mmCIF file of the N, C-alpha and C atoms, coordinates in Angstrom:
data_MODEL
# 
_entry.id   MODEL 
# 
loop_
_atom_site.group_PDB 
_atom_site.id 
_atom_site.type_symbol 
_atom_site.label_atom_id 
_atom_site.label_alt_id 
_atom_site.label_comp_id 
_atom_site.label_asym_id 
_atom_site.label_entity_id 
_atom_site.label_seq_id 
_atom_site.pdbx_PDB_ins_code 
_atom_site.Cartn_x 
_atom_site.Cartn_y 
_atom_site.Cartn_z 
_atom_site.occupancy 
_atom_site.B_iso_or_equiv 
_atom_site.pdbx_formal_charge 
_atom_site.auth_seq_id 
_atom_site.auth_comp_id 
_atom_site.auth_asym_id 
_atom_site.auth_atom_id 
_atom_site.pdbx_PDB_model_num 
ATOM 1   N N  . MET A 1 1  ? -25.981 14.545  17.071  1.00 0.00 ? 1  MET A N  1 
ATOM 2   C CA . MET A 1 1  ? -25.016 13.444  16.986  1.00 0.00 ? 1  MET A CA 1 
ATOM 3   C C  . MET A 1 1  ? -25.512 12.206  16.298  1.00 0.00 ? 1  MET A C  1 
ATOM 4   N N  . ASP A 1 2  ? -26.848 12.008  16.500  1.00 0.00 ? 2  ASP A N  1 
ATOM 5   C CA . ASP A 1 2  ? -27.436 10.746  15.863  1.00 0.00 ? 2  ASP A CA 1 
ATOM 6   C C  . ASP A 1 2  ? -27.448 11.012  14.367  1.00 0.00 ? 2  ASP A C  1 
ATOM 7   N N  . TYR A 1 3  ? -27.638 12.103  13.872  1.00 0.00 ? 3  TYR A N  1 
ATOM 8   C CA . TYR A 1 3  ? -27.727 12.300  12.427  1.00 0.00 ? 3  TYR A CA 1 
ATOM 9   C C  . TYR A 1 3  ? -26.317 12.116  11.795  1.00 0.00 ? 3  TYR A C  1 
ATOM 10  N N  . PHE A 1 4  ? -25.242 12.554  12.604  1.00 0.00 ? 4  PHE A N  1 
ATOM 11  C CA . PHE A 1 4  ? -23.840 12.329  12.180  1.00 0.00 ? 4  PHE A CA 1 
ATOM 12  C C  . PHE A 1 4  ? -23.594 10.804  11.986  1.00 0.00 ? 4  PHE A C  1 
ATOM 13  N N  . ILE A 1 5  ? -23.992 10.049  13.012  1.00 0.00 ? 5  ILE A N  1 
ATOM 14  C CA . ILE A 1 5  ? -23.742 8.585   12.859  1.00 0.00 ? 5  ILE A CA 1 
ATOM 15  C C  . ILE A 1 5  ? -24.450 8.023   11.745  1.00 0.00 ? 5  ILE A C  1 
ATOM 16  N N  . VAL A 1 6  ? -25.769 8.302   11.500  1.00 0.00 ? 6  VAL A N  1 
ATOM 17  C CA . VAL A 1 6  ? -26.325 7.923   10.458  1.00 0.00 ? 6  VAL A CA 1 
ATOM 18  C C  . VAL A 1 6  ? -25.871 8.324   9.092   1.00 0.00 ? 6  VAL A C  1 
ATOM 19  N N  . ALA A 1 7  ? -25.402 9.515   8.904   1.00 0.00 ? 7  ALA A N  1 
ATOM 20  C CA . ALA A 1 7  ? -24.857 10.048  7.795   1.00 0.00 ? 7  ALA A CA 1 
ATOM 21  C C  . ALA A 1 7  ? -23.562 9.305   7.471   1.00 0.00 ? 7  ALA A C  1 
ATOM 22  N N  . VAL A 1 8  ? -22.616 9.167   8.432   1.00 0.00 ? 8  VAL A N  1 
ATOM 23  C CA . VAL A 1 8  ? -21.371 8.435   8.247   1.00 0.00 ? 8  VAL A CA 1 
ATOM 24  C C  . VAL A 1 8  ? -21.615 7.071   7.893   1.00 0.00 ? 8  VAL A C  1 
ATOM 25  N N  . THR A 1 9  ? -22.599 6.327   8.480   1.00 0.00 ? 9  THR A N  1 
ATOM 26  C CA . THR A 1 9  ? -22.793 4.949   8.129   1.00 0.00 ? 9  THR A CA 1 
ATOM 27  C C  . THR A 1 9  ? -23.418 4.735   6.872   1.00 0.00 ? 9  THR A C  1 
ATOM 28  N N  . THR A 1 10 ? -24.255 5.704   6.498   1.00 0.00 ? 10 THR A N  1 
ATOM 29  C CA . THR A 1 10 ? -24.844 5.659   5.184   1.00 0.00 ? 10 THR A CA 1 
ATOM 30  C C  . THR A 1 10 ? -23.757 5.728   4.134   1.00 0.00 ? 10 THR A C  1 
ATOM 31  N N  . LEU A 1 11 ? -23.015 6.801   4.252   1.00 0.00 ? 11 LEU A N  1 
ATOM 32  C CA . LEU A 1 11 ? -21.889 7.119   3.360   1.00 0.00 ? 11 LEU A CA 1 
ATOM 33  C C  . LEU A 1 11 ? -20.909 5.960   3.210   1.00 0.00 ? 11 LEU A C  1 
ATOM 34  N N  . ALA A 1 12 ? -20.539 5.348   4.318   1.00 0.00 ? 12 ALA A N  1 
ATOM 35  C CA . ALA A 1 12 ? -19.548 4.166   4.394   1.00 0.00 ? 12 ALA A CA 1 
ATOM 36  C C  . ALA A 1 12 ? -20.276 3.057   3.639   1.00 0.00 ? 12 ALA A C  1 
ATOM 37  N N  . GLY A 1 13 ? -21.580 2.830   3.782   1.00 0.00 ? 13 GLY A N  1 
ATOM 38  C CA . GLY A 1 13 ? -22.179 1.679   3.074   1.00 0.00 ? 13 GLY A CA 1 
ATOM 39  C C  . GLY A 1 13 ? -22.358 1.936   1.588   1.00 0.00 ? 13 GLY A C  1 
ATOM 40  N N  . LEU A 1 14 ? -22.556 3.123   1.183   1.00 0.00 ? 14 LEU A N  1 
ATOM 41  C CA . LEU A 1 14 ? -22.504 3.514   -0.179  1.00 0.00 ? 14 LEU A CA 1 
ATOM 42  C C  . LEU A 1 14 ? -21.234 3.340   -0.815  1.00 0.00 ? 14 LEU A C  1 
ATOM 43  N N  . TYR A 1 15 ? -20.159 3.833   -0.118  1.00 0.00 ? 15 TYR A N  1 
ATOM 44  C CA . TYR A 1 15 ? -18.957 3.582   -0.772  1.00 0.00 ? 15 TYR A CA 1 
ATOM 45  C C  . TYR A 1 15 ? -18.633 2.151   -0.835  1.00 0.00 ? 15 TYR A C  1 
ATOM 46  N N  . PHE A 1 16 ? -18.783 1.294   0.121   1.00 0.00 ? 16 PHE A N  1 
ATOM 47  C CA . PHE A 1 16 ? -18.490 -0.064  0.106   1.00 0.00 ? 16 PHE A CA 1 
ATOM 48  C C  . PHE A 1 16 ? -19.213 -0.725  -1.085  1.00 0.00 ? 16 PHE A C  1 
ATOM 49  N N  . HIS A 1 17 ? -20.487 -0.445  -1.298  1.00 0.00 ? 17 HIS A N  1 
ATOM 50  C CA . HIS A 1 17 ? -21.211 -1.009  -2.394  1.00 0.00 ? 17 HIS A CA 1 
ATOM 51  C C  . HIS A 1 17 ? -20.726 -0.623  -3.673  1.00 0.00 ? 17 HIS A C  1 
ATOM 52  N N  . TRP A 1 18 ? -20.314 0.666   -3.890  1.00 0.00 ? 18 TRP A N  1 
ATOM 53  C CA . TRP A 1 18 ? -19.672 1.037   -5.122  1.00 0.00 ? 18 TRP A CA 1 
ATOM 54  C C  . TRP A 1 18 ? -18.391 0.342   -5.261  1.00 0.00 ? 18 TRP A C  1 
ATOM 55  N N  . TRP A 1 19 ? -17.497 0.185   -4.271  1.00 0.00 ? 19 TRP A N  1 
ATOM 56  C CA . TRP A 1 19 ? -16.261 -0.494  -4.269  1.00 0.00 ? 19 TRP A CA 1 
ATOM 57  C C  . TRP A 1 19 ? -16.357 -1.879  -4.810  1.00 0.00 ? 19 TRP A C  1 
ATOM 58  N N  . ILE A 1 20 ? -17.329 -2.616  -4.148  1.00 0.00 ? 20 ILE A N  1 
ATOM 59  C CA . ILE A 1 20 ? -17.395 -4.052  -4.458  1.00 0.00 ? 20 ILE A CA 1 
ATOM 60  C C  . ILE A 1 20 ? -18.052 -4.259  -5.848  1.00 0.00 ? 20 ILE A C  1 
ATOM 61  N N  . TYR A 1 21 ? -18.897 -3.349  -6.335  1.00 0.00 ? 21 TYR A N  1 
ATOM 62  C CA . TYR A 1 21 ? -19.486 -3.364  -7.769  1.00 0.00 ? 21 TYR A CA 1 
ATOM 63  C C  . TYR A 1 21 ? -18.340 -3.198  -8.681  1.00 0.00 ? 21 TYR A C  1 
ATOM 64  N N  . ILE A 1 22 ? -17.567 -2.238  -8.432  1.00 0.00 ? 22 ILE A N  1 
ATOM 65  C CA . ILE A 1 22 ? -16.414 -2.018  -9.445  1.00 0.00 ? 22 ILE A CA 1 
ATOM 66  C C  . ILE A 1 22 ? -15.396 -3.351  -9.351  1.00 0.00 ? 22 ILE A C  1 
ATOM 67  N N  . ARG A 1 23 ? -15.125 -3.900  -8.259  1.00 0.00 ? 23 ARG A N  1 
ATOM 68  C CA . ARG A 1 23 ? -14.332 -5.065  -8.064  1.00 0.00 ? 23 ARG A CA 1 
ATOM 69  C C  . ARG A 1 23 ? -14.814 -6.315  -8.834  1.00 0.00 ? 23 ARG A C  1 
ATOM 70  N N  . ILE A 1 24 ? -16.248 -6.439  -8.671  1.00 0.00 ? 24 ILE A N  1 
ATOM 71  C CA . ILE A 1 24 ? -16.855 -7.538  -9.373  1.00 0.00 ? 24 ILE A CA 1 
ATOM 72  C C  . ILE A 1 24 ? -16.904 -7.321  -10.902 1.00 0.00 ? 24 ILE A C  1 
ATOM 73  N N  . ARG A 1 25 ? -17.014 -6.336  -11.315 1.00 0.00 ? 25 ARG A N  1 
ATOM 74  C CA . ARG A 1 25 ? -16.956 -5.896  -12.754 1.00 0.00 ? 25 ARG A CA 1 
ATOM 75  C C  . ARG A 1 25 ? -15.564 -6.296  -13.339 1.00 0.00 ? 25 ARG A C  1 
ATOM 76  N N  . ARG A 1 26 ? -14.521 -5.855  -12.584 1.00 0.00 ? 26 ARG A N  1 
ATOM 77  C CA . ARG A 1 26 ? -13.126 -6.115  -13.017 1.00 0.00 ? 26 ARG A CA 1 
ATOM 78  C C  . ARG A 1 26 ? -12.962 -7.576  -13.098 1.00 0.00 ? 26 ARG A C  1 
ATOM 79  N N  . TRP A 1 27 ? -13.388 -8.304  -12.057 1.00 0.00 ? 27 TRP A N  1 
ATOM 80  C CA . TRP A 1 27 ? -13.260 -9.803  -12.035 1.00 0.00 ? 27 TRP A CA 1 
ATOM 81  C C  . TRP A 1 27 ? -13.978 -10.441 -13.197 1.00 0.00 ? 27 TRP A C  1 
ATOM 82  N N  . MET A 1 28 ? -15.194 -9.922  -13.444 1.00 0.00 ? 28 MET A N  1 
ATOM 83  C CA . MET A 1 28 ? -15.892 -10.475 -14.589 1.00 0.00 ? 28 MET A CA 1 
ATOM 84  C C  . MET A 1 28 ? -15.199 -10.311 -15.931 1.00 0.00 ? 28 MET A C  1 
ATOM 85  N N  . ASP A 1 29 ? -14.600 -9.124  -16.093 1.00 0.00 ? 29 ASP A N  1 
ATOM 86  C CA . ASP A 1 29 ? -13.949 -8.758  -17.328 1.00 0.00 ? 29 ASP A CA 1 
ATOM 87  C C  . ASP A 1 29 ? -12.609 -9.706  -17.465 1.00 0.00 ? 29 ASP A C  1 
ATOM 88  N N  . ARG A 1 30 ? -11.928 -9.825  -16.332 1.00 0.00 ? 30 ARG A N  1 
ATOM 89  C CA . ARG A 1 30 ? -10.788 -10.656 -16.427 1.00 0.00 ? 30 ARG A CA 1 
ATOM 90  C C  . ARG A 1 30 ? -11.131 -12.179 -16.641 1.00 0.00 ? 30 ARG A C  1 
ATOM 91  N N  . ASP A 1 31 ? -12.171 -12.646 -16.055 1.00 0.00 ? 31 ASP A N  1 
ATOM 92  C CA . ASP A 1 31 ? -12.570 -13.974 -16.257 1.00 0.00 ? 31 ASP A CA 1 
ATOM 93  C C  . ASP A 1 31 ? -12.973 -14.240 -17.758 1.00 0.00 ? 31 ASP A C  1 
ATOM 94  N N  . LEU A 1 32 ? -13.604 -13.158 -18.280 1.00 0.00 ? 32 LEU A N  1 
ATOM 95  C CA . LEU A 1 32 ? -14.080 -13.298 -19.628 1.00 0.00 ? 32 LEU A CA 1 
ATOM 96  C C  . LEU A 1 32 ? -12.858 -13.357 -20.588 1.00 0.00 ? 32 LEU A C  1 
ATOM 97  N N  . ALA A 1 33 ? -11.913 -12.654 -20.357 1.00 0.00 ? 33 ALA A N  1 
ATOM 98  C CA . ALA A 1 33 ? -10.766 -12.544 -21.134 1.00 0.00 ? 33 ALA A CA 1 
ATOM 99  C C  . ALA A 1 33 ? -9.938  -13.817 -21.089 1.00 0.00 ? 33 ALA A C  1 
ATOM 100 N N  . LEU A 1 34 ? -9.857  -14.283 -19.789 1.00 0.00 ? 34 LEU A N  1 
ATOM 101 C CA . LEU A 1 34 ? -9.120  -15.560 -19.590 1.00 0.00 ? 34 LEU A CA 1 
ATOM 102 C C  . LEU A 1 34 ? -9.874  -16.905 -20.075 1.00 0.00 ? 34 LEU A C  1 
ATOM 103 N N  . SER A 1 35 ? -11.270 -16.763 -20.135 1.00 0.00 ? 35 SER A N  1 
ATOM 104 C CA . SER A 1 35 ? -12.025 -17.907 -20.623 1.00 0.00 ? 35 SER A CA 1 
ATOM 105 C C  . SER A 1 35 ? -11.815 -18.098 -22.109 1.00 0.00 ? 35 SER A C  1 
ATOM 106 N N  . MET A 1 36 ? -11.464 -17.027 -22.745 1.00 0.00 ? 36 MET A N  1 
ATOM 107 C CA . MET A 1 36 ? -11.159 -17.041 -24.250 1.00 0.00 ? 36 MET A CA 1 
ATOM 108 C C  . MET A 1 36 ? -9.756  -17.705 -24.503 1.00 0.00 ? 36 MET A C  1 
ATOM 109 N N  . ALA A 1 37 ? -8.947  -17.786 -23.522 1.00 0.00 ? 37 ALA A N  1 
ATOM 110 C CA . ALA A 1 37 ? -7.654  -18.276 -23.669 1.00 0.00 ? 37 ALA A CA 1 
ATOM 111 C C  . ALA A 1 37 ? -7.610  -19.776 -23.654 1.00 0.00 ? 37 ALA A C  1 
ATOM 112 N N  . ALA A 1 38 ? -8.693  -20.377 -23.107 1.00 0.00 ? 38 ALA A N  1 
ATOM 113 C CA . ALA A 1 38 ? -8.808  -21.858 -22.969 1.00 0.00 ? 38 ALA A CA 1 
ATOM 114 C C  . ALA A 1 38 ? -7.683  -22.642 -22.341 1.00 0.00 ? 38 ALA A C  1 
ATOM 115 N N  . GLY A 1 39 ? -7.105  -21.967 -21.300 1.00 0.00 ? 39 GLY A N  1 
ATOM 116 C CA . GLY A 1 39 ? -6.126  -22.704 -20.483 1.00 0.00 ? 39 GLY A CA 1 
ATOM 117 C C  . GLY A 1 39 ? -4.669  -22.542 -21.033 1.00 0.00 ? 39 GLY A C  1 
ATOM 118 N N  . ASP A 1 40 ? -4.509  -21.859 -22.173 1.00 0.00 ? 40 ASP A N  1 
ATOM 119 C CA . ASP A 1 40 ? -3.159  -21.636 -22.649 1.00 0.00 ? 40 ASP A CA 1 
ATOM 120 C C  . ASP A 1 40 ? -2.597  -20.450 -21.956 1.00 0.00 ? 40 ASP A C  1 
ATOM 121 N N  . PRO A 1 41 ? -1.482  -20.604 -21.382 1.00 0.00 ? 41 PRO A N  1 
ATOM 122 C CA . PRO A 1 41 ? -0.851  -19.521 -20.493 1.00 0.00 ? 41 PRO A CA 1 
ATOM 123 C C  . PRO A 1 41 ? -0.294  -18.386 -21.319 1.00 0.00 ? 41 PRO A C  1 
ATOM 124 N N  . ALA A 1 42 ? 0.157   -18.683 -22.580 1.00 0.00 ? 42 ALA A N  1 
ATOM 125 C CA . ALA A 1 42 ? 0.655   -17.559 -23.406 1.00 0.00 ? 42 ALA A CA 1 
ATOM 126 C C  . ALA A 1 42 ? -0.414  -16.795 -23.959 1.00 0.00 ? 42 ALA A C  1 
ATOM 127 N N  . MET A 1 43 ? -1.627  -17.485 -24.277 1.00 0.00 ? 43 MET A N  1 
ATOM 128 C CA . MET A 1 43 ? -2.755  -16.816 -24.849 1.00 0.00 ? 43 MET A CA 1 
ATOM 129 C C  . MET A 1 43 ? -3.476  -16.065 -23.653 1.00 0.00 ? 43 MET A C  1 
ATOM 130 N N  . GLY A 1 44 ? -3.503  -16.573 -22.485 1.00 0.00 ? 44 GLY A N  1 
ATOM 131 C CA . GLY A 1 44 ? -3.920  -15.809 -21.308 1.00 0.00 ? 44 GLY A CA 1 
ATOM 132 C C  . GLY A 1 44 ? -3.288  -14.538 -20.992 1.00 0.00 ? 44 GLY A C  1 
ATOM 133 N N  . ALA A 1 45 ? -2.066  -14.569 -21.187 1.00 0.00 ? 45 ALA A N  1 
ATOM 134 C CA . ALA A 1 45 ? -1.331  -13.290 -21.041 1.00 0.00 ? 45 ALA A CA 1 
ATOM 135 C C  . ALA A 1 45 ? -1.626  -12.269 -22.161 1.00 0.00 ? 45 ALA A C  1 
ATOM 136 N N  . TYR A 1 46 ? -1.772  -12.813 -23.373 1.00 0.00 ? 46 TYR A N  1 
ATOM 137 C CA . TYR A 1 46 ? -2.095  -11.955 -24.425 1.00 0.00 ? 46 TYR A CA 1 
ATOM 138 C C  . TYR A 1 46 ? -3.457  -11.445 -24.301 1.00 0.00 ? 46 TYR A C  1 
ATOM 139 N N  . MET A 1 47 ? -4.433  -12.107 -23.907 1.00 0.00 ? 47 MET A N  1 
ATOM 140 C CA . MET A 1 47 ? -5.796  -11.778 -23.669 1.00 0.00 ? 47 MET A CA 1 
ATOM 141 C C  . MET A 1 47 ? -5.922  -10.630 -22.600 1.00 0.00 ? 47 MET A C  1 
ATOM 142 N N  . LEU A 1 48 ? -5.090  -10.833 -21.511 1.00 0.00 ? 48 LEU A N  1 
ATOM 143 C CA . LEU A 1 48 ? -5.116  -9.754  -20.427 1.00 0.00 ? 48 LEU A CA 1 
ATOM 144 C C  . LEU A 1 48 ? -4.460  -8.464  -20.956 1.00 0.00 ? 48 LEU A C  1 
ATOM 145 N N  . GLU A 1 49 ? -3.510  -8.567  -21.913 1.00 0.00 ? 49 GLU A N  1 
ATOM 146 C CA . GLU A 1 49 ? -2.947  -7.464  -22.512 1.00 0.00 ? 49 GLU A CA 1 
ATOM 147 C C  . GLU A 1 49 ? -3.998  -6.777  -23.466 1.00 0.00 ? 49 GLU A C  1 
ATOM 148 N N  . CYS A 1 50 ? -4.847  -7.623  -24.071 1.00 0.00 ? 50 CYS A N  1 
ATOM 149 C CA . CYS A 1 50 ? -5.888  -7.107  -24.982 1.00 0.00 ? 50 CYS A CA 1 
ATOM 150 C C  . CYS A 1 50 ? -6.984  -6.379  -24.057 1.00 0.00 ? 50 CYS A C  1 
ATOM 151 N N  . LEU A 1 51 ? -7.203  -7.046  -23.020 1.00 0.00 ? 51 LEU A N  1 
ATOM 152 C CA . LEU A 1 51 ? -8.273  -6.322  -22.066 1.00 0.00 ? 51 LEU A CA 1 
ATOM 153 C C  . LEU A 1 51 ? -7.715  -5.079  -21.500 1.00 0.00 ? 51 LEU A C  1 
ATOM 154 N N  . ALA A 1 52 ? -6.475  -4.898  -21.237 1.00 0.00 ? 52 ALA A N  1 
ATOM 155 C CA . ALA A 1 52 ? -5.825  -3.692  -20.850 1.00 0.00 ? 52 ALA A CA 1 
ATOM 156 C C  . ALA A 1 52 ? -6.024  -2.636  -22.135 1.00 0.00 ? 52 ALA A C  1 
ATOM 157 N N  . ALA A 1 53 ? -5.712  -3.029  -23.267 1.00 0.00 ? 53 ALA A N  1 
ATOM 158 C CA . ALA A 1 53 ? -5.861  -2.237  -24.389 1.00 0.00 ? 53 ALA A CA 1 
ATOM 159 C C  . ALA A 1 53 ? -7.145  -1.796  -24.660 1.00 0.00 ? 53 ALA A C  1 
ATOM 160 N N  . ALA A 1 54 ? -8.193  -2.739  -24.383 1.00 0.00 ? 54 ALA A N  1 
ATOM 161 C CA . ALA A 1 54 ? -9.616  -2.344  -24.601 1.00 0.00 ? 54 ALA A CA 1 
ATOM 162 C C  . ALA A 1 54 ? -10.039 -1.302  -23.642 1.00 0.00 ? 54 ALA A C  1 
ATOM 163 N N  . LYS A 1 55 ? -9.585  -1.408  -22.420 1.00 0.00 ? 55 LYS A N  1 
ATOM 164 C CA . LYS A 1 55 ? -9.925  -0.384  -21.405 1.00 0.00 ? 55 LYS A CA 1 
ATOM 165 C C  . LYS A 1 55 ? -9.266  0.928   -21.775 1.00 0.00 ? 55 LYS A C  1 
ATOM 166 N N  . ALA A 1 56 ? -8.130  0.930   -22.266 1.00 0.00 ? 56 ALA A N  1 
ATOM 167 C CA . ALA A 1 56 ? -7.411  2.159   -22.633 1.00 0.00 ? 56 ALA A CA 1 
ATOM 168 C C  . ALA A 1 56 ? -8.018  2.805   -23.883 1.00 0.00 ? 56 ALA A C  1 
ATOM 169 N N  . GLN A 1 57 ? -8.532  2.161   -24.793 1.00 0.00 ? 57 GLN A N  1 
ATOM 170 C CA . GLN A 1 57 ? -9.349  2.600   -25.889 1.00 0.00 ? 57 GLN A CA 1 
ATOM 171 C C  . GLN A 1 57 ? -10.754 3.083   -25.650 1.00 0.00 ? 57 GLN A C  1 
ATOM 172 N N  . GLY A 1 58 ? -11.196 2.633   -24.470 1.00 0.00 ? 58 GLY A N  1 
ATOM 173 C CA . GLY A 1 58 ? -12.468 2.952   -24.094 1.00 0.00 ? 58 GLY A CA 1 
ATOM 174 C C  . GLY A 1 58 ? -13.594 2.198   -24.607 1.00 0.00 ? 58 GLY A C  1 
ATOM 175 N N  . ILE A 1 59 ? -13.370 0.899   -24.855 1.00 0.00 ? 59 ILE A N  1 
ATOM 176 C CA . ILE A 1 59 ? -14.344 -0.033  -25.436 1.00 0.00 ? 59 ILE A CA 1 
ATOM 177 C C  . ILE A 1 59 ? -15.425 -0.174  -24.373 1.00 0.00 ? 59 ILE A C  1 
ATOM 178 N N  . ARG A 1 60 ? -16.593 -0.099  -24.760 1.00 0.00 ? 60 ARG A N  1 
ATOM 179 C CA . ARG A 1 60 ? -17.749 -0.247  -23.846 1.00 0.00 ? 60 ARG A CA 1 
ATOM 180 C C  . ARG A 1 60 ? -17.957 -1.693  -23.413 1.00 0.00 ? 60 ARG A C  1 
ATOM 181 N N  . ARG A 1 61 ? -18.526 -1.910  -22.394 1.00 0.00 ? 61 ARG A N  1 
ATOM 182 C CA . ARG A 1 61 ? -18.730 -3.276  -21.813 1.00 0.00 ? 61 ARG A CA 1 
ATOM 183 C C  . ARG A 1 61 ? -19.572 -4.112  -22.800 1.00 0.00 ? 61 ARG A C  1 
ATOM 184 N N  . ARG A 1 62 ? -20.649 -3.505  -23.409 1.00 0.00 ? 62 ARG A N  1 
ATOM 185 C CA . ARG A 1 62 ? -21.459 -4.218  -24.321 1.00 0.00 ? 62 ARG A CA 1 
ATOM 186 C C  . ARG A 1 62 ? -20.757 -4.761  -25.567 1.00 0.00 ? 62 ARG A C  1 
ATOM 187 N N  . HIS A 1 63 ? -19.634 -4.095  -25.806 1.00 0.00 ? 63 HIS A N  1 
ATOM 188 C CA . HIS A 1 63 ? -18.888 -4.466  -27.027 1.00 0.00 ? 63 HIS A CA 1 
ATOM 189 C C  . HIS A 1 63 ? -17.657 -5.115  -26.734 1.00 0.00 ? 63 HIS A C  1 
ATOM 190 N N  . LEU A 1 64 ? -17.363 -5.279  -25.373 1.00 0.00 ? 64 LEU A N  1 
ATOM 191 C CA . LEU A 1 64 ? -16.110 -5.862  -24.826 1.00 0.00 ? 64 LEU A CA 1 
ATOM 192 C C  . LEU A 1 64 ? -15.935 -7.337  -25.284 1.00 0.00 ? 64 LEU A C  1 
ATOM 193 N N  . GLU A 1 65 ? -17.039 -8.129  -25.148 1.00 0.00 ? 65 GLU A N  1 
ATOM 194 C CA . GLU A 1 65 ? -16.918 -9.613  -25.503 1.00 0.00 ? 65 GLU A CA 1 
ATOM 195 C C  . GLU A 1 65 ? -16.537 -9.740  -26.984 1.00 0.00 ? 65 GLU A C  1 
ATOM 196 N N  . ASP A 1 66 ? -17.324 -8.980  -27.842 1.00 0.00 ? 66 ASP A N  1 
ATOM 197 C CA . ASP A 1 66 ? -16.936 -9.197  -29.276 1.00 0.00 ? 66 ASP A CA 1 
ATOM 198 C C  . ASP A 1 66 ? -15.557 -8.779  -29.612 1.00 0.00 ? 66 ASP A C  1 
ATOM 199 N N  . TRP A 1 67 ? -15.178 -7.645  -28.962 1.00 0.00 ? 67 TRP A N  1 
ATOM 200 C CA . TRP A 1 67 ? -13.684 -7.176  -29.147 1.00 0.00 ? 67 TRP A CA 1 
ATOM 201 C C  . TRP A 1 67 ? -12.701 -8.169  -28.676 1.00 0.00 ? 67 TRP A C  1 
ATOM 202 N N  . LEU A 1 68 ? -12.938 -8.731  -27.458 1.00 0.00 ? 68 LEU A N  1 
ATOM 203 C CA . LEU A 1 68 ? -12.025 -9.751  -27.128 1.00 0.00 ? 68 LEU A CA 1 
ATOM 204 C C  . LEU A 1 68 ? -12.096 -11.062 -27.983 1.00 0.00 ? 68 LEU A C  1 
ATOM 205 N N  . HIS A 1 69 ? -13.287 -11.394 -28.362 1.00 0.00 ? 69 HIS A N  1 
ATOM 206 C CA . HIS A 1 69 ? -13.362 -12.630 -29.173 1.00 0.00 ? 69 HIS A CA 1 
ATOM 207 C C  . HIS A 1 69 ? -12.655 -12.346 -30.584 1.00 0.00 ? 69 HIS A C  1 
ATOM 208 N N  . GLN A 1 70 ? -12.599 -11.186 -31.095 1.00 0.00 ? 70 GLN A N  1 
ATOM 209 C CA . GLN A 1 70 ? -11.878 -10.805 -32.266 1.00 0.00 ? 70 GLN A CA 1 
ATOM 210 C C  . GLN A 1 70 ? -10.416 -10.881 -32.027 1.00 0.00 ? 70 GLN A C  1 
ATOM 211 N N  . ALA A 1 71 ? -10.045 -10.443 -30.900 1.00 0.00 ? 71 ALA A N  1 
ATOM 212 C CA . ALA A 1 71 ? -8.560  -10.448 -30.456 1.00 0.00 ? 71 ALA A CA 1 
ATOM 213 C C  . ALA A 1 71 ? -8.102  -11.975 -30.411 1.00 0.00 ? 71 ALA A C  1 
ATOM 214 N N  . ALA A 1 72 ? -9.045  -12.766 -29.818 1.00 0.00 ? 72 ALA A N  1 
ATOM 215 C CA . ALA A 1 72 ? -8.623  -14.239 -29.652 1.00 0.00 ? 72 ALA A CA 1 
ATOM 216 C C  . ALA A 1 72 ? -8.678  -14.866 -31.057 1.00 0.00 ? 72 ALA A C  1 
ATOM 217 N N  . CYS A 1 73 ? -9.493  -14.514 -31.940 1.00 0.00 ? 73 CYS A N  1 
ATOM 218 C CA . CYS A 1 73 ? -9.403  -15.090 -33.305 1.00 0.00 ? 73 CYS A CA 1 
ATOM 219 C C  . CYS A 1 73 ? -8.149  -14.664 -34.028 1.00 0.00 ? 73 CYS A C  1 
ATOM 220 N N  . ASP A 1 74 ? -7.729  -13.406 -33.744 1.00 0.00 ? 74 ASP A N  1 
ATOM 221 C CA . ASP A 1 74 ? -6.377  -12.873 -34.491 1.00 0.00 ? 74 ASP A CA 1 
ATOM 222 C C  . ASP A 1 74 ? -5.253  -13.614 -33.849 1.00 0.00 ? 74 ASP A C  1 
ATOM 223 N N  . TYR A 1 75 ? -5.229  -13.940 -32.526 1.00 0.00 ? 75 TYR A N  1 
ATOM 224 C CA . TYR A 1 75 ? -4.214  -14.598 -31.937 1.00 0.00 ? 75 TYR A CA 1 
ATOM 225 C C  . TYR A 1 75 ? -4.029  -16.052 -32.582 1.00 0.00 ? 75 TYR A C  1 
ATOM 226 N N  . LEU A 1 76 ? -5.304  -16.717 -32.557 1.00 0.00 ? 76 LEU A N  1 
ATOM 227 C CA . LEU A 1 76 ? -5.078  -17.981 -33.162 1.00 0.00 ? 76 LEU A CA 1 
ATOM 228 C C  . LEU A 1 76 ? -4.772  -18.066 -34.651 1.00 0.00 ? 76 LEU A C  1 
ATOM 229 N N  . LYS A 1 77 ? -5.138  -17.099 -35.467 1.00 0.00 ? 77 LYS A N  1 
ATOM 230 C CA . LYS A 1 77 ? -4.789  -16.943 -36.859 1.00 0.00 ? 77 LYS A CA 1 
ATOM 231 C C  . LYS A 1 77 ? -3.240  -16.763 -36.949 1.00 0.00 ? 77 LYS A C  1 
ATOM 232 N N  . HIS A 1 78 ? -2.703  -15.852 -36.202 1.00 0.00 ? 78 HIS A N  1 
ATOM 233 C CA . HIS A 1 78 ? -1.318  -15.396 -36.515 1.00 0.00 ? 78 HIS A CA 1 
ATOM 234 C C  . HIS A 1 78 ? -0.268  -16.098 -35.540 1.00 0.00 ? 78 HIS A C  1 
ATOM 235 N N  . GLY A 1 79 ? -0.830  -16.819 -34.559 1.00 0.00 ? 79 GLY A N  1 
ATOM 236 C CA . GLY A 1 79 ? -0.023  -17.382 -33.492 1.00 0.00 ? 79 GLY A CA 1 
ATOM 237 C C  . GLY A 1 79 ? 0.626   -16.457 -32.549 1.00 0.00 ? 79 GLY A C  1 
ATOM 238 N N  . ALA A 1 80 ? 1.527   -16.932 -31.621 1.00 0.00 ? 80 ALA A N  1 
ATOM 239 C CA . ALA A 1 80 ? 2.137   -16.131 -30.633 1.00 0.00 ? 80 ALA A CA 1 
ATOM 240 C C  . ALA A 1 80 ? 3.040   -15.299 -31.367 1.00 0.00 ? 80 ALA A C  1 
# 
C-alpha cells in the first residue's frame, strides 16, 4: 500500500509540473505577441491571431519571436 501512495503522489506531482510548464509557455507566448502590439487593441487582436496561425503552422519557439516581429511589421506597413 505504501508503494501505491508513493506512485500516485509521484505521478500527480509530475503531471502538475508538466501542466504548469505548458501553461507558463502559453502565457509567455501570449505576452510576447501582445508586447509587440504596444497597447493598440486592434493590433493586439491581430497579433493573437498571428500567434494562433504560427501554432497551426508549427513555427518552433526559437523562431516564434522573429515570425511575430515580421507579422507586426507587416501590420504596421499595411495597416488594419
